[in-house]
C-alpha positions in Angstrom: 4.1 -12.1 -35.1 2.5 -9.0 -36.7 -0.7 -7.1 -35.3 -3.7 -6.1 -37.4 -6.4 -3.8 -36.3 -9.8 -3.8 -38.1 -13.1 -2.8 -37.5 -14.7 -4.9 -34.9 -18.5 -4.1 -36.2 -20.0 -1.6 -38.9 -19.6 -1.0 -42.2 -15.8 -2.5 -43.0 -16.2 -5.5 -40.3 -18.0 -8.0 -42.7 -15.7 -7.0 -45.7 -12.4 -7.1 -43.7 -13.3 -10.6 -42.2 -14.2 -12.0 -45.5 -11.0 -10.8 -47.0 -9.0 -12.4 -44.3 -10.8 -15.8 -44.9 -10.1 -15.7 -48.7 -6.7 -15.0 -47.9 -6.4 -18.4 -46.2 -5.9 -16.7 -42.8 -8.0 -18.7 -39.9 -8.8 -16.3 -37.5 -11.6 -16.3 -34.8 -14.1 -13.4 -35.0 -14.1 -10.7 -32.3 -17.8 -11.2 -31.9 -19.6 -9.0 -29.1 -16.8 -9.5 -26.5 -13.4 -10.7 -27.8 -11.2 -7.9 -28.6 -8.1 -9.8 -30.0 -7.7 -13.1 -31.8 -4.6 -14.8 -33.5 -4.5 -16.6 -36.5 -3.5 -20.5 -36.2 -1.8 -20.9 -39.4 -0.1 -17.3 -39.9 2.1 -15.1 -37.5 -0.6 -12.5 -37.1 -2.9 -11.2 -34.3 -6.0 -9.4 -35.2 -7.4 -6.4 -32.9 -11.1 -5.7 -33.1 -11.5 -1.9 -32.4 -13.9 1.2 -33.4 -12.7 2.5 -36.7 -12.3 5.5 -35.4 -9.5 4.1 -32.9 -7.6 2.5 -35.3 -5.0 5.1 -36.8 -4.2 6.1 -33.4 -3.8 2.3 -32.2 -1.1 2.1 -35.0 0.5 5.5 -34.4 0.9 4.5 -30.7 2.5 1.3 -31.6 -0.2 -0.9 -30.3 -0.5 -2.4 -33.7 1.6 -2.5 -36.8 -1.1 -2.2 -39.6 -5.0 -1.6 -40.0 -7.7 -1.8 -42.4 -9.7 1.5 -42.3 -11.6 3.9 -44.4 -9.8 6.5 -46.3 -12.3 8.9 -44.7 -11.0 7.8 -41.3 -7.4 7.9 -42.4 -7.4 11.4 -43.6 -9.9 12.7 -40.8 -7.2 11.5 -38.1 -4.1 12.4 -40.0 -1.7 10.4 -38.2 1.8 9.4 -39.5 0.9 6.1 -41.6 1.4 4.7 -45.1 -1.0 3.6 -47.4 0.1 0.1 -48.2 -3.0 -1.2 -50.6 -6.2 0.0 -51.7 -8.5 -2.8 -51.2 -11.4 -1.8 -53.2 -14.4 -2.2 -50.9 -16.6 -0.3 -48.8 -16.6 2.4 -51.2 -18.5 5.7 -50.5 -17.8 9.4 -50.6 -17.6 12.6 -48.3 -20.2 15.0 -49.7 -21.8 18.5 -48.7 -25.4 18.2 -49.0 -28.0 21.0 -48.6 -31.7 21.4 -48.2 -33.5 20.7 -51.4 -34.8 24.4 -51.6 -31.3 25.7 -51.5 -30.4 27.2 -54.6 -26.8 26.0 -54.9 -25.0 26.9 -58.4 -21.4 27.0 -57.4 -18.6 26.6 -54.5 -18.9 30.4 -53.3 -22.8 29.6 -52.5 -21.3 27.8 -49.5 -19.6 30.9 -47.9 -21.2 32.1 -44.6 -23.3 28.3 -44.1 -23.3 26.5 -41.1 -22.1 23.0 -41.7 -22.8 20.1 -39.5 -20.1 17.3 -39.9 -18.3 14.3 -38.1 -15.4 15.1 -40.1 -14.4 18.4 -39.2 -10.6 18.2 -40.3 -11.7 17.1 -43.7 -14.0 19.9 -44.3 -11.9 22.5 -42.9 -9.0 21.8 -45.3 -11.5 21.7 -48.0 -12.9 25.1 -47.2 -9.4 26.5 -46.9 -8.0 25.1 -50.3 -11.1 26.9 -51.7 -11.0 30.0 -50.1 -14.2 29.5 -48.6 -15.7 30.7 -45.0 -18.1 28.5 -43.1 -18.8 27.8 -39.9 -18.2 24.1 -39.0 -20.4 22.2 -36.3 -19.0 19.2 -35.0 -21.9 16.4 -34.7 -21.8 12.9 -33.8 -24.2 10.5 -35.3 -27.0 11.2 -37.5 -25.7 14.1 -39.2 -28.4 14.5 -41.6 -30.5 15.5 -39.2 -28.9 19.0 -38.3 -30.6 21.1 -40.9 -34.1 19.9 -39.8 -33.4 20.6 -36.1 -31.9 24.2 -36.9 -28.2 23.3 -35.9 -26.9 23.9 -39.4 -27.9 24.8 -43.0 -25.8 22.1 -44.6 -23.9 18.9 -43.7 -20.8 17.3 -44.7 -21.1 13.3 -44.4 -20.5 9.9 -45.9 -22.9 9.2 -48.8 -23.3 5.9 -50.2 -26.4 5.7 -52.1 -28.0 8.7 -51.5 -31.1 7.6 -50.1 -30.8 8.8 -46.5 -30.3 12.4 -47.9 -33.5 12.0 -49.9 -35.3 10.8 -46.7 -34.3 13.9 -44.8 -35.0 16.5 -47.5 -31.2 17.2 -48.6 -29.8 17.1 -51.9 -25.9 16.5 -52.6 -24.1 19.0 -54.1 -20.2 18.8 -53.7 -18.3 15.7 -53.6 -15.1 16.1 -51.3 -13.6 12.9 -51.1 -14.0 9.5 -52.7 -13.0 6.7 -50.1 -12.6 3.0 -49.9 -11.0 0.5 -47.7 -7.2 0.8 -47.3 -4.4 -1.1 -45.6 -2.3 1.1 -43.6 0.9 0.7 -41.9 3.2 2.3 -39.2 6.2 3.6 -41.2 9.1 2.2 -38.6 8.2 -1.6 -39.1 11.4 -3.8 -38.4 12.8 -6.0 -41.1 10.9 -9.1 -39.3 7.6 -7.5 -39.5 8.4 -5.9 -42.9 8.9 -9.6 -44.1 5.4 -10.6 -42.6 3.7 -7.5 -44.3 5.0 -8.6 -47.8 3.9 -12.1 -47.1 0.1 -10.6 -46.3 0.4 -8.3 -49.1 1.2 -11.1 -51.4 -2.1 -13.1 -50.6 -4.3 -10.0 -50.6 -3.1 -8.8 -54.0 -3.8 -12.4 -55.3 -7.2 -12.4 -53.8 -8.0 -8.8 -55.4 -6.6 -9.5 -58.6 -8.9 -12.7 -59.1 -12.0 -10.7 -58.3 -11.8 -8.7 -61.3 -10.5 -11.6 -63.7 -12.1 -14.8 -65.2 -10.5 -17.8 -66.7 -11.7 -18.4 -70.2 -11.5 -21.5 -72.3 -12.7 -21.7 -75.9 -12.2 -23.9 -79.0 -11.9 -22.6 -82.4 -10.4 -23.9 -85.8 -6.8 -23.4 -86.2 -6.9 -20.9 -89.0 -8.9 -18.6 -86.9 -6.3 -18.9 -83.9 -4.2 -15.6 -84.9 -7.1 -13.6 -85.0 -8.8 -14.9 -81.9 -5.4 -14.4 -80.1 -5.5 -10.7 -81.1 -9.0 -10.3 -79.7 -8.2 -12.2 -76.7 -4.5 -11.6 -75.2 -3.9 -13.3 -71.8 -1.4 -12.2 -69.1 1.4 -13.0 -71.9 -0.6 -14.9 -74.6 -3.3 -17.4 -74.6 -2.3 -21.0 -74.1 -3.2 -22.9 -77.2 -3.7 -26.9 -77.1 -4.6 -29.0 -79.8 -7.7 -31.0 -79.6 -8.7 -34.5 -80.8 -10.3 -33.4 -83.7 -7.9 -32.2 -86.6 -8.0 -28.7 -87.3 -9.5 -27.7 -83.7 -7.5 -26.3 -80.9 -8.6 -25.1 -77.5 -7.5 -21.7 -76.1 -7.0 -21.0 -72.5 -6.6 -17.3 -71.0 -7.0 -14.6 -68.4 -9.1 -11.7 -69.0 -10.8 -8.7 -66.9 -14.4 -9.5 -66.9 -15.6 -6.3 -68.2 -13.2 -6.8 -71.2 -14.8 -10.1 -71.8 -18.4 -8.6 -72.7 -16.9 -6.1 -74.6 -15.1 -8.7 -76.9 -17.8 -11.8 -76.9 -19.2 -10.9 -80.4 -15.8 -10.5 -81.9 -14.7 -13.8 -80.3 -18.0 -15.7 -81.8 -17.5 -13.7 -85.3 -13.9 -14.9 -85.6 -14.8 -18.4 -85.0 -14.9 -19.2 -81.4 -17.0 -21.9 -79.9 -17.8 -23.6 -76.5 -17.0 -20.8 -74.7 -16.4 -21.1 -71.0 -16.1 -18.4 -68.4 -15.0 -19.8 -64.9 -14.1 -17.9 -61.4 -10.5 -17.5 -60.6 -10.1 -18.2 -56.5 -6.3 -16.4 -56.2 -4.1 -15.0 -59.0 -0.5 -14.4 -58.4 0.7 -11.8 -60.8 
């Protein structure tokens, strides 16, 4: 059995539970009262915790793995290893100042008081850039700090920037770009390491499928070589003859953004009847 700690409620919770479901793991939701659950089809126990508690829980040996934001990982600075970047819950940690603040360069931060829930990350950034500022550790709605006179600037999570604008602030420095990550204790025994590898295989298969599409198209045989050059697959496209002489069907896998870049070239080369199909899992 391997134990995974995930966020009980909040920004990461919905994405994480969806990922576990897409990985074929049958795990009950922690809801509002349950703190743990076990998968019925994989030797996995899930703990539902506050995100701030996840790194400490793993470091103390109460869990083996955790899914947490990079911002929490770096703020808590526990001896854990990043196993996989998960690509969701993306945000950034930035310094913001009032709209009327005349900001031009990093040195303009010298002497400011900065409110934040991430004092360790901020302190490291200030030291690395030889800046002197007063850090006010503040929980909750950090963006209110300048308005109530607690601090001149803030250092906080930014997703769209709308909250900053609503509070008369502007983003001036991005310190850290964050996303959800899978982290693990550094001392897993061989049995748990094997289970981690199996879990990671499922996660990577789901993640690989999200950005790729299965593409089918028909083409005259003389155009096959040119189309194959435009539309490479994992190794090369699969080519199968159609019932109509002189025509073949090509099957391939392509990054979705590449497809939109190449669609005109495919049609110009003679491709017809192009179908693009979602992929559920993809083991590379």
